[in-house]
MMTF fields as JSON, N, C-alpha, C and O atoms, coordinates in Angstrom:
{
  "mmtfVersion": "1.0.0",
  "mmtfProducer": "UNKNOWN",
  "numBonds": 455,
  "numAtoms": 456,
  "numGroups": 114,
  "numChains": 1,
  "numModels": 1,
  "chainsPerModel": [1],
  "groupsPerChain": [114],
  "chainIdList": ["A"],
  "bondAtomList": [4, 2, 8, 6, 12, 10, 16, 14, 20, 18, 24, 22, 28, 26, 32, 30, 36, 34, 40, 38, 44, 42, 48, 46, 52, 50, 56, 54, 60, 58, 64, 62, 68, 66, 72, 70, 76, 74, 80, 78, 84, 82, 88, 86, 92, 90, 96, 94, 100, 98, 104, 102, 108, 106, 112, 110, 116, 114, 120, 118, 124, 122, 128, 126, 132, 130, 136, 134, 140, 138, 144, 142, 148, 146, 152, 150, 156, 154, 160, 158, 164, 162, 168, 166, 172, 170, 176, 174, 180, 178, 184, 182, 188, 186, 192, 190, 196, 194, 200, 198, 204, 202, 208, 206, 212, 210, 216, 214, 220, 218, 224, 222, 228, 226, 232, 230, 236, 234, 240, 238, 244, 242, 248, 246, 252, 250, 256, 254, 260, 258, 264, 262, 268, 266, 272, 270, 276, 274, 280, 278, 284, 282, 288, 286, 292, 290, 296, 294, 300, 298, 304, 302, 308, 306, 312, 310, 316, 314, 320, 318, 324, 322, 328, 326, 332, 330, 336, 334, 340, 338, 344, 342, 348, 346, 352, 350, 356, 354, 360, 358, 364, 362, 368, 366, 372, 370, 376, 374, 380, 378, 384, 382, 388, 386, 392, 390, 396, 394, 400, 398, 404, 402, 408, 406, 412, 410, 416, 414, 420, 418, 424, 422, 428, 426, 432, 430, 436, 434, 440, 438, 444, 442, 448, 446, 452, 450],
  "bondOrderList": [1, 1, 1, 1, 1, 1, 1, 1, 1, 1, 1, 1, 1, 1, 1, 1, 1, 1, 1, 1, 1, 1, 1, 1, 1, 1, 1, 1, 1, 1, 1, 1, 1, 1, 1, 1, 1, 1, 1, 1, 1, 1, 1, 1, 1, 1, 1, 1, 1, 1, 1, 1, 1, 1, 1, 1, 1, 1, 1, 1, 1, 1, 1, 1, 1, 1, 1, 1, 1, 1, 1, 1, 1, 1, 1, 1, 1, 1, 1, 1, 1, 1, 1, 1, 1, 1, 1, 1, 1, 1, 1, 1, 1, 1, 1, 1, 1, 1, 1, 1, 1, 1, 1, 1, 1, 1, 1, 1, 1, 1, 1, 1, 1],
  "groupList": [{"groupName": "UNK", "atomNameList": ["N", "CA", "C", "O"], "elementList": ["N", "C", "C", "O"], "formalChargeList": [0, 0, 0, 0], "bondAtomList": [1, 0, 2, 1, 3, 2], "bondOrderList": [1, 1, 2], "singleLetterCode": "X", "chemCompType": "L-PEPTIDE LINKING"}],
  "groupTypeList": [0, 0, 0, 0, 0, 0, 0, 0, 0, 0, 0, 0, 0, 0, 0, 0, 0, 0, 0, 0, 0, 0, 0, 0, 0, 0, 0, 0, 0, 0, 0, 0, 0, 0, 0, 0, 0, 0, 0, 0, 0, 0, 0, 0, 0, 0, 0, 0, 0, 0, 0, 0, 0, 0, 0, 0, 0, 0, 0, 0, 0, 0, 0, 0, 0, 0, 0, 0, 0, 0, 0, 0, 0, 0, 0, 0, 0, 0, 0, 0, 0, 0, 0, 0, 0, 0, 0, 0, 0, 0, 0, 0, 0, 0, 0, 0, 0, 0, 0, 0, 0, 0, 0, 0, 0, 0, 0, 0, 0, 0, 0, 0, 0, 0],
  "groupIdList": [1, 2, 3, 4, 5, 6, 7, 8, 9, 10, 11, 12, 13, 14, 15, 16, 17, 18, 19, 20, 21, 22, 23, 24, 25, 26, 27, 28, 29, 30, 31, 32, 33, 34, 35, 36, 37, 38, 39, 40, 41, 42, 43, 44, 45, 46, 47, 48, 49, 50, 51, 52, 53, 54, 55, 56, 57, 58, 59, 60, 61, 62, 63, 64, 65, 66, 67, 68, 69, 70, 71, 72, 73, 74, 75, 76, 77, 78, 79, 80, 81, 82, 83, 84, 85, 86, 87, 88, 89, 90, 91, 92, 93, 94, 95, 96, 97, 98, 99, 100, 101, 102, 103, 104, 105, 106, 107, 108, 109, 110, 111, 112, 113, 114],
  "secStructList": [7, 3, 3, 3, 3, 3, 3, 3, 3, 1, 1, 1, 1, 6, 6, 7, 7, 3, 3, 3, 3, 3, 3, 3, 3, 3, 3, 3, 7, 1, 6, 6, 1, 7, 3, 3, 3, 3, 3, 3, 3, 3, 3, 3, 6, 6, 6, 6, 6, 6, 3, 3, 3, 3, 3, 3, 3, 3, 3, 3, 7, 1, 1, 1, 1, 7, 3, 3, 3, 3, 3, 3, 3, 3, 3, 4, 4, 4, 6, 6, 7, 3, 3, 3, 3, 3, 3, 3, 3, 3, 7, 7, 7, 6, 6, 1, 7, 7, 1, 1, 1, 7, 7, 7, 3, 3, 3, 3, 3, 3, 3, 3, 3, 7],
  "xCoordList": [168.088, 168.833, 170.243, 170.437, 171.208, 172.607, 173.183, 173.08, 173.779, 174.399, 175.904, 176.489, 176.53, 177.978, 178.664, 178.073, 179.908, 180.809, 182.183, 182.94, 182.503, 183.681, 184.639, 184.263, 185.875, 186.891, 186.685, 186.283, 186.966, 187.059, 188.542, 189.289, 188.968, 190.378, 190.561, 189.603, 191.795, 192.118, 191.961, 191.64, 192.178, 192.122, 191.516, 191.118, 191.45, 190.814, 191.782, 191.352, 193.076, 194.062, 194.073, 193.882, 194.299, 194.439, 195.628, 196.71, 195.457, 196.526, 196.525, 197.428, 195.534, 195.432, 195.263, 194.766, 195.675, 195.601, 194.186, 193.247, 194.039, 192.74, 192.299, 193.065, 191.062, 190.473, 189.434, 189.273, 188.731, 187.672, 186.92, 187.482, 185.631, 184.806, 183.403, 182.93, 182.752, 181.372, 180.516, 180.83, 179.429, 178.53, 177.109, 176.673, 176.381, 175.004, 174.406, 174.789, 173.446, 172.777, 172.298, 172.206, 171.991, 171.327, 170.317, 170.465, 169.291, 168.204, 167.995, 167.885, 167.939, 167.642, 166.267, 165.301, 166.185, 164.914, 164.363, 163.496, 164.862, 164.311, 164.316, 165.108, 163.444, 163.338, 164.665, 165.078, 165.327, 166.586, 167.772, 168.856, 167.588, 168.683, 169.638, 170.784, 169.175, 170.048, 170.039, 170.767, 169.245, 169.288, 169.1, 168.444, 169.695, 169.686, 169.402, 169.971, 168.527, 168.343, 169.449, 169.596, 170.223, 171.355, 171.176, 170.689, 171.563, 171.635, 172.876, 173.001, 173.792, 175.009, 175.658, 175.36, 176.551, 177.322, 178.796, 179.294, 179.486, 180.936, 181.567, 181.383, 182.309, 182.978, 184.46, 185.092, 185.009, 186.386, 187.323, 187.057, 188.43, 189.391, 190.013, 190.263, 190.26, 190.823, 189.896, 188.677, 190.434, 189.677, 188.921, 187.907, 189.382, 188.794, 187.367, 186.557, 187.042, 185.726, 184.619, 183.448, 184.963, 183.948, 183.274, 182.144, 183.951, 183.4, 182.801, 183.435, 181.569, 180.924, 179.965, 179.562, 179.612, 178.597, 177.58, 177.937, 176.309, 175.246, 174.742, 174.522, 174.56, 174.159, 172.867, 172.617, 172.045, 170.819, 170.488, 170.642, 170.033, 169.605, 169.572, 169.74, 169.35, 169.276, 170.544, 170.903, 171.205, 172.403, 172.032, 171.633, 172.167, 171.895, 173.2, 174.202, 173.173, 174.41, 174.688, 175.792, 173.731, 173.953, 173.273, 172.485, 173.576, 172.957, 173.358, 173.125, 173.935, 174.436, 175.838, 176.157, 176.661, 178.033, 178.139, 179.117, 177.136, 177.181, 175.776, 174.837, 175.657, 174.396, 174.678, 175.832, 173.612, 173.752, 173.044, 171.933, 173.707, 173.122, 173.036, 173.852, 172.052, 171.923, 172.792, 172.851, 173.458, 174.154, 173.168, 172.782, 172.765, 171.634, 172.023, 171.172, 173.28, 173.698, 175.059, 175.715, 175.465, 176.76, 176.973, 176.096, 178.158, 178.531, 179.9, 180.597, 180.278, 181.572, 181.645, 180.732, 182.72, 182.869, 181.886, 181.768, 181.176, 180.189, 178.747, 177.821, 178.538, 177.184, 176.363, 176.845, 175.141, 174.218, 174.685, 174.219, 175.587, 176.057, 174.941, 174.084, 174.967, 174.073, 174.779, 175.742, 174.291, 174.899, 174.583, 173.606, 175.428, 175.257, 176.585, 177.657, 176.481, 177.663, 177.457, 176.385, 178.48, 178.47, 179.092, 180.199, 178.375, 178.854, 179.005, 178.1, 180.155, 180.452, 180.842, 181.503, 180.433, 180.817, 181.98, 181.931, 183.024, 184.177, 184.2, 183.864, 184.592, 184.746, 185.917, 186.919, 185.785, 186.858, 187.842, 187.46, 189.108, 190.108, 190.742, 190.463, 191.58, 192.189, 193.079, 193.388, 193.505, 194.389, 193.624, 194.23, 192.316, 191.531, 191.315, 191.221, 191.241, 191.001, 189.509, 188.692, 189.152, 187.754, 187.526, 188.122, 186.665, 186.485, 185.183, 185.143, 184.128, 182.828, 182.219, 181.026, 183.006, 182.497, 181.868, 181.546, 181.682, 181.059, 181.716, 181.694, 182.298, 182.931, 182.482, 182.356, 182.243, 181.906, 182.817, 183.004, 183.373, 184.248, 183.538, 183.194, 183.316, 182.601, 183.537, 184.412, 183.344, 184.094, 183.093, 182.137, 183.298, 182.401, 183.135, 184.273, 182.471, 182.941, 181.837, 180.716, 182.138, 181.119, 181.254, 182.355, 180.101, 180.002, 179.096, 177.902, 179.656, 178.842, 178.963, 179.887, 177.963, 178.01, 177.709, 176.861, 178.417, 178.229, 178.695, 178.624],
  "yCoordList": [-71.473, -72.572, -72.074, -70.972, -72.9, -72.605, -73.745, -74.913, -73.402, -74.377, -74.356, -73.292, -75.536, -75.569, -76.506, -77.463, -76.202, -76.989, -76.827, -75.925, -77.701, -77.539, -78.712, -79.797, -78.479, -79.524, -80.477, -80.065, -81.758, -82.754, -82.997, -83.256, -82.912, -83.094, -84.211, -84.652, -84.66, -85.738, -85.314, -86.143, -84.056, -83.568, -82.192, -81.616, -81.668, -80.369, -79.199, -78.045, -79.474, -78.413, -77.819, -78.523, -76.516, -75.838, -76.445, -76.553, -76.838, -77.46, -78.977, -79.604, -79.591, -81.06, -81.586, -80.877, -82.829, -83.429, -83.507, -83.831, -83.211, -83.244, -84.684, -85.495, -84.996, -86.319, -86.26, -87.218, -85.136, -84.996, -83.7, -82.705, -83.719, -82.527, -82.927, -84.018, -82.029, -82.221, -81.176, -79.986, -81.634, -80.735, -81.023, -82.175, -79.976, -80.172, -78.907, -77.798, -79.091, -77.939, -78.282, -79.45, -77.228, -77.402, -76.286, -75.184, -76.604, -75.674, -75.633, -76.681, -74.436, -74.314, -74.91, -74.572, -75.801, -76.49, -76.213, -76.942, -75.164, -74.743, -73.222, -72.578, -72.659, -71.205, -70.598, -69.554, -71.254, -70.739, -71.007, -70.471, -71.816, -72.164, -73.18, -73.284, -73.939, -74.899, -76.281, -77.167, -76.479, -77.739, -77.444, -76.478, -78.305, -78.122, -79.446, -80.474, -79.421, -80.579, -80.498, -79.486, -81.574, -81.59, -82.68, -83.77, -82.389, -83.378, -83.036, -81.931, -83.994, -83.719, -85.008, -86.104, -84.833, -85.933, -85.668, -84.572, -86.675, -86.61, -87.34, -88.546, -86.604, -87.181, -87.31, -86.352, -88.491, -88.763, -88.608, -89.109, -87.902, -87.556, -88.788, -88.789, -89.829, -91.064, -91.586, -91.567, -92.037, -92.518, -91.397, -91.658, -90.173, -89.07, -88.735, -88.43, -88.783, -88.438, -89.386, -89.008, -90.614, -91.593, -92.231, -92.709, -92.247, -92.852, -91.759, -90.735, -91.988, -90.99, -91.659, -92.807, -90.912, -91.321, -90.2, -89.024, -90.56, -89.575, -89.618, -90.692, -88.433, -88.288, -87.486, -86.587, -87.823, -87.066, -87.168, -88.228, -86.064, -86.114, -84.748, -83.723, -84.753, -83.526, -83.413, -84.328, -82.281, -81.987, -80.951, -79.833, -81.331, -80.409, -79.71, -80.356, -78.389, -77.63, -77.227, -76.77, -77.379, -77.069, -78.127, -78.929, -78.125, -78.99, -80.455, -81.208, -80.881, -82.249, -82.187, -81.276, -83.148, -83.125, -83.707, -83.458, -84.478, -85.08, -85.41, -85.512, -85.572, -85.961, -87.137, -87.454, -87.778, -88.882, -88.538, -88.008, -88.847, -88.704, -90.086, -90.96, -90.281, -91.548, -91.508, -90.49, -92.606, -92.779, -93.514, -94.647, -92.865, -93.361, -93.813, -93.877, -94.123, -94.616, -94.084, -93.385, -94.431, -93.986, -94.374, -94.95, -94.048, -94.394, -95.063, -95.047, -95.648, -96.313, -97.486, -98.31, -97.568, -98.697, -98.642, -99.611, -97.52, -97.397, -97.527, -97.147, -98.051, -98.205, -99.055, -100.069, -98.644, -99.298, -99.268, -100.068, -98.369, -98.262, -97.75, -96.977, -98.194, -97.635, -97.69, -98.435, -96.897, -96.852, -95.551, -94.877, -95.202, -93.94, -93.198, -93.786, -91.903, -91.066, -90.262, -89.7, -90.212, -89.372, -88.046, -88.01, -86.954, -85.63, -84.777, -84.711, -84.129, -83.254, -81.884, -81.78, -80.838, -79.479, -79.053, -79.214, -78.511, -78.005, -76.488, -75.924, -75.819, -74.361, -74.029, -74.745, -72.957, -72.519, -71.72, -70.757, -72.119, -71.391, -70.29, -70.175, -69.498, -68.352, -68.704, -67.83, -69.954, -70.348, -70.682, -70.801, -70.834, -71.194, -69.966, -68.84, -70.203, -69.133, -68.827, -69.738, -67.566, -67.153, -66.149, -65.072, -66.487, -65.625, -64.843, -63.725, -65.397, -64.735, -64.394, -64.102, -64.427, -64.084, -65.243, -65.114, -66.369, -67.52, -68.786, -69.065, -69.545, -70.811, -71.867, -71.594, -73.049, -74.183, -75.33, -75.628, -75.958, -77.092, -78.33, -78.406, -79.305, -80.526, -81.722, -81.788, -82.655, -83.916, -85.039, -85.163, -85.858, -86.976, -88.295, -88.447, -89.245, -90.617, -91.486, -91.48, -92.232, -93.03, -94.504, -95.05, -95.132, -96.574, -97.116, -96.818, -97.92, -98.354, -99.819, -100.52, -100.244, -101.567, -101.356, -100.542, -102.1, -101.98, -103.233, -103.339],
  "zCoordList": [122.452, 121.878, 121.58, 121.065, 121.911, 121.628, 120.794, 121.169, 119.679, 118.785, 119.038, 119.238, 119.028, 119.237, 118.25, 117.749, 117.994, 117.151, 117.792, 117.432, 118.743, 119.588, 119.466, 119.023, 119.864, 119.864, 121.035, 122.123, 120.798, 121.865, 122.096, 121.153, 123.349, 123.665, 124.682, 125.318, 124.827, 125.76, 127.21, 128.061, 127.505, 128.879, 128.95, 127.937, 130.162, 130.364, 130.228, 130.224, 130.116, 130.018, 128.614, 127.623, 128.55, 127.275, 126.543, 127.121, 125.311, 124.544, 124.595, 124.042, 125.246, 125.27, 123.855, 122.98, 123.628, 122.302, 121.757, 122.485, 120.483, 119.817, 119.576, 119.057, 119.954, 119.741, 118.626, 117.869, 118.527, 117.535, 117.74, 118.198, 117.395, 117.586, 118.003, 117.687, 118.714, 119.147, 118.45, 118.469, 117.833, 117.116, 117.558, 117.553, 117.942, 118.365, 118.93, 118.558, 119.85, 120.448, 121.846, 122.224, 122.611, 123.895, 124.083, 123.555, 124.847, 125.121, 126.622, 127.259, 127.2, 128.627, 128.874, 128.19, 129.861, 130.102, 131.493, 131.975, 132.138, 133.422, 133.467, 132.78, 134.263, 134.359, 134.809, 134.305, 135.753, 136.29, 135.369, 135.595, 134.347, 133.451, 134.038, 133.599, 135.038, 135.716, 135.078, 135.526, 134.062, 133.325, 131.841, 131.45, 131.039, 129.594, 128.914, 129.28, 127.93, 127.063, 126.014, 125.33, 125.897, 124.973, 123.921, 124.225, 122.712, 121.632, 120.819, 120.291, 120.725, 119.971, 119.488, 119.964, 118.53, 117.97, 118.226, 117.969, 118.733, 118.91, 117.732, 117.567, 116.919, 115.749, 116.066, 116.51, 115.839, 116.217, 115.032, 113.94, 115.267, 114.222, 113.563, 112.358, 114.347, 113.804, 112.7, 112.87, 111.608, 110.435, 109.731, 109.083, 109.842, 109.09, 109.47, 108.595, 110.739, 111.283, 110.831, 110.854, 110.419, 110.027, 111.236, 111.128, 112.393, 113.607, 114.486, 114.74, 114.949, 115.799, 116.776, 116.592, 117.817, 118.788, 118.918, 118.849, 119.105, 119.282, 120.718, 121.277, 121.312, 122.707, 122.81, 122.007, 123.813, 124.072, 125.555, 126.161, 126.136, 127.531, 128.174, 127.513, 129.488, 130.276, 131.114, 131.855, 130.98, 131.77, 132.824, 132.497, 134.084, 135.187, 135.543, 135.848, 135.498, 135.664, 137.105, 137.4, 138.01, 139.424, 140.278, 139.778, 141.538, 142.542, 142.437, 143.382, 141.36, 141.246, 140.65, 139.885, 141.002, 140.499, 139.091, 138.385, 138.685, 137.353, 136.874, 137.662, 135.566, 134.934, 134.012, 133.723, 133.555, 132.611, 131.31, 131.309, 130.204, 128.878, 128.252, 128.547, 127.393, 126.669, 125.419, 124.729, 125.134, 123.858, 122.96, 123.246, 121.874, 121.082, 119.678, 118.79, 119.472, 118.165, 117.791, 118.563, 116.591, 116.118, 114.674, 114.031, 114.171, 112.804, 112.82, 113.835, 111.695, 111.594, 112.551, 112.597, 113.314, 114.237, 115.403, 116.153, 115.568, 116.644, 116.15, 116.867, 114.95, 114.431, 115.405, 115.909, 115.661, 116.597, 118.05, 118.861, 118.388, 119.775, 120.674, 120.246, 121.923, 122.935, 124.275, 124.457, 125.202, 126.522, 127.211, 126.884, 128.178, 128.893, 128.924, 128.773, 129.121, 129.312, 130.585, 130.81, 131.406, 132.594, 132.184, 131.646, 132.442, 132.054, 133.307, 134.139, 133.432, 134.564, 134.03, 132.997, 134.731, 134.379, 135.262, 136.482, 134.647, 135.388, 135.3, 134.259, 136.382, 136.294, 135.38, 135.353, 134.645, 133.763, 134.605, 135.269, 134.576, 135.36, 134.52, 133.326, 135.133, 134.468, 133.299, 132.489, 133.177, 132.086, 130.809, 129.744, 130.897, 129.721, 128.839, 129.327, 127.557, 126.594, 126.563, 126.428, 126.688, 126.721, 125.603, 125.611, 124.634, 123.473, 123.473, 122.961, 124.03, 123.928, 125.283, 125.363, 126.334, 127.652, 128.382, 129.563, 127.729, 128.369, 127.85, 126.651, 128.759, 128.395, 129.382, 130.576, 128.9, 129.746, 129.361, 128.181, 130.359, 130.14, 130.66, 131.84, 129.775, 130.137, 130.061, 129.198, 130.963, 130.958, 130.751, 131.516, 129.727, 129.437, 129.594, 129.148, 130.233, 130.308, 129.728, 130.236, 128.674, 127.977, 128.333, 128.4, 128.558, 128.786, 127.694, 127.676, 126.771, 125.641, 125.325, 125.737, 124.559, 123.943, 122.467, 122.101, 121.627, 120.176, 119.503, 118.278]
}
């Protein structure tokens, strides 16, 4: 199990504008480590982190270009939200800051109703 508390930014470039933070965990769900069960909350900086979305699902890290996660609720203006999020893994390029030897850059696109 890996726990994370990371920044959400507008883009994939180092120094992109801060949108909020993602807090949650993932667990390797295959022997090869090519898929992960993820559960996390995206908290948005606007309104002092009162607005958030909750995500759950399996993220496949190889063999597919994208995975889908379920949006299973939220707080603030997203209370009772539901929908899907498309999640893509991007390779970390040489310009990204690497602190612990392992970095993953994810791109999420959310489709919701609330």
